[in-house]
N, C-alpha and C positions, 0 to 999 in steps of 0.2 A: 546225471539225472536218471531215474529208473522209470521205464514205462510200466503203468499199472492199469488195471480195469477194476471197476467197482459198480455195484448196483445202486441205483437211485430211484426214488419214488418222485414223480413229477406231478405236483398238485394232487388231484383227486382221481383215483382208479387208473393212473397211468405210471409206467415205469420204464427204465431203459438201462442198458450197460454203458457206462462212461468210460472213455479212455482218457488217461491224464498222466502227468509225470510228478514224481516225488523226489526229494533229495535222499541220498543215502544216510545211514545212521550217524548221528554225531555222538559225542561222548555221553555215556549212560543210556544210550538207546541201542535197540537191536533191530535187524531186519528180519521180518518173518514171512515165509512163504506159506500161504494158507492151504490146508489139505481138505478140511471140511468146514463148512459154517452150518449153523442150524437156524431154522425158522421158529421163532416163538409166535405161533400163528395167531393167537388171540390178539396180542399186543400189536404185531405188525400189520395185521388186518385192519385194526383201528387206524393206524397211521396211513396205510394204503387207501382207505375209504375216506380220509379227510375227516375223521371223527374225533380228533383230539380237541377238547374243550379250549377255547380262547384263553381261558384264565389259567390253563395248565401248560401252555406252550413253552414256557421256560423251565417250569418245575419238573416236566416229564421227559426232558431230553435225555438221551442215553450218553454214556461217557465220552464216546468219540464220534458222536453225531456231527456231521458237517451240513449246514443249511438249516432252514427253519420249516416247522410244520406249516402246511398251507402253501409252500412253495417247493422248489427242488431240495430234496433232503436225502442224505445218505444215512441210513438208519439200520441198526441191528446190534446184537450184543452176545452172539454165540459164535466163537471162532476158535478153530483148532488148527495149529500150524507148526512149522518147524523154524527154528532159529537158524538162518543161513549167513548172518554177517553181524559184526559189532564187536566191541571190546569186551568180551565175555568168555568164561570158561565152558559155557553151555551151548556152543555151536553144535548143531546137529540134534538137539534135543526137541522133543515134542512139548508144545505148551498150549495152555487155554488162556484166552484174553476176551475182553469184551468189545472187541472190535467188530464193526459192520462187515457186510459181505464185500470183501475185496481180496484180490489174488496175492498182493504183496503190499506190506506196510511196515512203517517204522513205529516203534513205541518205546516208551521208557522201561528199562528192564525191571524196575520195581513193580510195574503193573502186570508182570507176566507170572503165571502160575504153571510151574513145572508139572507135567503129567506123570504119575508113577507108572512104572512098566506094568504093574498088576492091573491097571484100568485100561481097557480097550478104548482106543481113540474116539470112536463114534459115541460111546457111552457118556464120554465127558460133555457132550452137548447138552446133557440133562443138568449140568452144574448150576445154572441160573434158576432153573425150577426147584432144585433141591435147596438152594439158598432162600427161595421164597417160603418153602415149607419149614426150614430151620427157623426163620425169622418169625414166622407165625407161631411156632412152638415156644419161642422165647417171649413173645408178647402175651401169651396166655397161660404158660406154666401149668399144664394139666398134670395130675398125679394119680397114683394107685387109688381106685375107687370111683374115679370120675367116669361119666357116660359122655362119649364124643361122637358127634355126628359130622361126617363130611359130605357136603352137597356138591355133586359133580365129579364124575369119575374120569376126567381128562388126566393129563400128566401131573399137573399140580395136585389135583384132588388125590390121585393114587399115591404120590409121594407123600402128601400130608397124612393119609390113612396109614401108609407104610411106616412112618416115623412114630405115629401115635401107637400103632400096634406093637412097637418095640418096647413100650413102657409097661412093666409088669402090673397087672391089675386094672388097666385101663380098657373099658369096653367100647369098641369102635364099630361103627357101621357106616358104609359108604353108600349113598343114595344117587341113583341116576335113573331117569325115565327110560333110557335106552337099555332094554334087556340084554343086548349083546355084550354090554360092558361087564356083565356078571363073569363071563369067561376070563377076562383080564383080572378081575377082583379075585377070582378063585386061585388064579396063579400066585397071588401075593398073600393068600390065606386070609382074605379079608371078608367079614360079613357084608353082604350086598342086599340092597332092596331097591325096587323101583319107585317107592314112595315112603313117607315117614309114617310110622304106626301111630294110630290115634293115642296109644298109651305112652308114647315116647316122651320123656322128660329129660332133656340133656343138660349137662353142665357146661358143655362147650359145643358150639356149632361152627363149623368152618365153611364159609360159603366160597366154592371155587367153580361155580357153573358158569359165571359171566352173565347170568340172568338177573338183571337189577330188579325185576318185578317180584322175586321170590322172597325178598327180605321181609316183607310185611307179614308173610305167612308163617315165618319161622318162630315168632314169639310164643305161640301156644304150645310149642314142642319143647319148651325148656322148663328147667327148675327155677326157682326164685334166685336172684342174684346171678344168674347164668351169663355167660359172655358169647356173644355172636362175633365171630372174627371173619372179616372179609378179605379175601386174597384176590378177588377178581378186580379187573379195571373195566369199568362200564363206559368209558369214553363219554360221549354226550347223551347216552341213555339215562333216563330219569327214573327214580323210584319213589312211590308214595307209601309212607309208613304211618299208620295209625298209633301215634305215640300214646294216645289217651287209653289204649286197651292194654295188652299184655305187657308191652314195654314199660308202662307206668307202674301197674300193680305188681309186677314181679321184680321191679328195680333192675331191669336188664342193662348190660354193658354192651355197647357196640364199639368195635375197634377195627380201624382199617389198617392192615398189616402191610405198609408199603415198603418193598424190599430195598429201596435205595438208601434207607436209614436204618441203622442198627437199633434194635429194641432198647428201650430205656433200661431194661433189666440186664443188658449185657454190655452196654456202651463203654463202661470203664475198662473193660478187659478185651474188647474185641474191636477190630476194624473190618472195614468191607473186604480187605485183601485176606486177612486171616479167616474170616468167615468163608470166603470163597474156597481157600485151600482146604478148610475142614469139609465143606460140601463134596469136593472132588474126592476126598478119602472116604466119604460115606457112600460113594458110588461102587464100592467094591463088593458087588453082589450080582451074579450072572442073571438073576431074575430081572434086573432092571433093563436088560437087553429087549425084553418084550415091549418096552415102551418106544423103541426106535423103529422107524418106518423102513422097511427093507427096500422100498422103491426110492432110490435116490434121484435127486434133481441136478441136472448139469447146470453149472453156474451160469452159462450163457442163456439158459432156458428159463432163468428166473422171472423175466418179465411175462413170459407166457404162463408160467405157474400161477402168479398173482391174478392175471387177467382171467384165467379160466377156473381157478380153484373154488370148489364149494365146500372144502373141508370135509370130505366124506369119511375120514377117520381122524382119530385124535392123536396119532402117533407123532413123535418128534420127526419133523422134516429135515432131511439131510441133504445139504448142497454139496456136490462133488466138484472139485476144481481140476480134476484130470481131464485134459482136452481129448 
């Protein structure tokens, strides 16, 4: 048996480090030693605060979650580690998996994504966020000539605008009420504003702010037949939308781009695994390092982080497993 330590959320607004034992890898499995894990702050804060809707407690489970929302739960899905044992030719290689915050774990080798040497390890913590942006792109299929607005200059919002900006002829602007976000937008050569222009008429709006109340306001900033794509997860927060106004007269489309499922536009040719590997390769840009928080969190300090965190910045939070 192997002694391991993992991070658990205990009901609401409480967490702890748990010591347990696991078996070594069996056939087709590998043993991974975690180097870094990442905190997907918006989602994990919803779990920590006990705000997962009752109706979604089964649907919103992450791949290697242990326990149930509302009770003790091991949750997380950004893990970078090294293969240290198993019947594999890849011993010693660095990998990305969707495993929670745990220092050692076994996993089926087919669920492991090898990290190319050209991609720095910590940058790979952006993989799941990049997948979210890719899926939204597949869900909406913007093309040259389209006007696109991204609401919220957090990690997902920046990555969404970054991908849109790579399409020739697409007009992109990212909106965030925090003026300081303009600096990060400038680093990615993105048009930025703190509010939507009264004359804005977008073909696509991507809601990445996490603010459920904003949806009702977006309709008047669209062209006819426009699409509003929602990448945020609002948890138990509610939104009131006046469907009898712009949403009706403009024949607007609303789509929730939930990343656990491949878009219907790509489902025939892609799997979650191939999309994940694709996302990792799209991280080959030094600019993306601007999205990584330089202040790392020690693994054993995770309970303190969640207890005291007020999310003063939007950067990807890095958990370091070096003692």
